[in-house]
N, C-alpha and C positions, 0 to 999 in steps of 0.2 A: 504494500500500500504506500501511497505517497505521503504528503505532509499531514501531520497530526492524525494519521490513520485514515485519511480521506482519499478516495480514488479520484485522481484528476486525469481527464482525457483532454486532448487538444485536436482541433480540426484546422486544417489549412486548405481553404478553397483556392486551388492554384490552376484552374482550368482556363484562365484568360489568355487571349492571344497577345502577340507583341505588336499588333498593328499600330496602335497609337505611339508606341516607342520607336516605330520605324524599323522594326525587326522582323525577320522572316521566320522566327521560331517563337514558341510560346514564351510569354514574359518570364515565367518562373525558371526558365532554362537559360536566360541571359546571364552571361558571366561578367562579374565585376572583380577584378584583381584576383583571378584564379578560382573564384567560388561562384556558383549559381545563386540566384536570388532565393530559390527554395532551400538550398543548403544553409544559407545565412539565416533565413527565417526559422528553420528548425533549431539551429544552435541557440536561439534566444529563449526557447521554451522547453527543449528536451530535458534538461536537468531537473525540471520542476514538475514533470507530469509522468503518468504511468504508461501512457500510450499516445501516439500521434497518428492521425489518419489524414492522409493527403489526398485531396480530390484532384486528380491530374487531368490534363487535356487529353481528349480522345486521341488514340494512336501514339501517345507518349508515355503511357503507363509503365512500360518496361524500362524505358530510358530513365525515368525518375526513380523507379524501384532500384535500378542499378547503382544510383548514388548512395543508397542507404542499405545495401545488401547485407552489411555486417551488423545491423542493429535490429533486433527482434521487437523493439518497442514501436517500430514504424511500419505502417501498413499503407499501401497505395491502392486507390480505387479509381474508377472512371468518374470524372466530374460531369456537371450538367452545362446547359447552354448559358445559364445565368448564375450569378453568385448563390442565390437562395436554393437553387436546385442542387448545386454542388454541396452546400452545407447540409441539405436534407439527405442527400445520398450518403454523406459521411456519418450523419447522425444514426442512420440505420445500421451502421457498423460499430458504433460506440459500445464499449463493454457495458453490459446491463447493470453492473455494479457501480458504474460511475456516479460520483456524488456531484462533481462539478465538471464543466466543459469550458475550455478556452477556445476562442475562434480567432485565428491570426491570419493576416494577409502576407503572402509572399512578397508583395510589392512594398511592404513596410519592413524590409529585412534588416534595417539598422536599428530597430527597437532593441533595447538592451534587456539583459536578464533582470536588471533592477526594475524595469517597467513591468515585466511579468510578475515579479514578486509583489509589487504594489497592488496589482489586481488580485492576486491570490490572497494577500493579507486582508483585503477588504471583504472578500468572500468568506474567509474563515471568521471574520469579525461579525458576520451576520447578514451582509447584503446579499440579495439574490441576483443582482445584475450589476456589473461594474465595467466602466469604460475609462480608458485614459483620455485626457483632453488637454489642449493647450489654449492659452488666451488668444483671441483674435486681434490682430493688430490693424487690419483694414477696417474702414467704416463700411458697414453692410446696409444695403438698401433692399427693402421689399418692394417688388414692382408688380404692376397689374398686367393684364393681357396685351396692353398696348405699349408696354415698356415705359410707363410713367411710374415714378417713385410714389409708393403709398405710405411708407413709414421708414424710420431709421431706428432699429432696435439698439439699445445701449450695449456697447461692447462688453461691459462688465458682466452681462448676463449671457454672453456667448462663449462657446468653446468649440474648437475644431477637434473632433474626436478621432481616435487612432485605434490601433490594435496592439496586443491581444485584448479582446473583450472577454469577460468571464461571466458565467451564469451557473446557477444551480441546474443540474441536468434535467430535473423535472420541468422547470420553467422553459428551458430552451426547446425541449421536445414539444411542449404545449404551444409555444410561439410558432413553431414551424408547421403545426397541424393545419394552420389556416391556408397554407399553400401560396401565400402572398409573396411578392418579391420586394426587396428593400436593399438599399445600399449598405446597410449594416444591420446586424442581428438585434442590436439594442432597439431599433425602431419597431421591430416585430414584438419585442417584449413590452415596449411602451404602449403599444396598441392594446395590450391586455390590462393596462392600468397598473402595471407593476413599476415601482420606483427604480430608477437606474442611477447608481452612484457614479460620480465622475471623480477620478483621482488624477493627480498630476501626470501629464504626458511629457514627451521629449521632442525638441525640435528635429532631432535626427531620425525620428520615427516617421519622417515625411514619406508620403506615398509616391513611388516611382511610376509615373504615368506617361510622361512626354520625353522626347529626346533631350530637352533641357534638364529634366529630372535625372536622366541617366548620366549626363555629364557631371551634374552635381554629385551623384553617388560615386562616380569614379574618382573624383577629386577627394571626396571624404575618405574613401578606402585607401587611396594612395597616401594621404596625409596621416591617417591613424594606424595604418598597418605596415 
């Protein structure tokens, strides 16, 4: 068993393409300074969980499995067309004894183990849903259908959320029973009326989405490694 005798599972939905990155291979297999994004993402959570289930891009399951062939804690399955389907597919493979489940993005591969621990600590303290978040530095406008500004929310009440996100296993299963799609799993949990705790995130847990993001990630890796 994992921390405090609780069983922790982790899911990494990694079935996204590399199109927006300008790559011809799936995003999770893009290499930065000798390591793929999926390898880096796994490193940040593996020491703190009992199992990791990776939802891989179709036809790349064996390639990703080969990256982790020496670790029995890691299982690779076929992902879905959208994020929620990948998470749902992985949920069906989660150990039935799991108490908590972390959901992490391969594209946020520079999130540290310290971030994982903050999420886990909040779960063990009694929260049912936990996400890391950082303060928003830009002014945000809410716009209408005609692109006119409707309101300007206070930045003090805004957070840009990251991963890994953590949930009690029971609640995450329940959230995905709706079959709805969302950009993060916390949104599905919020729809159930369940409170989501926000813990401090990290600037370097930035999501790698565009070619500019990839160049940033390469510079970060070269500087720190």
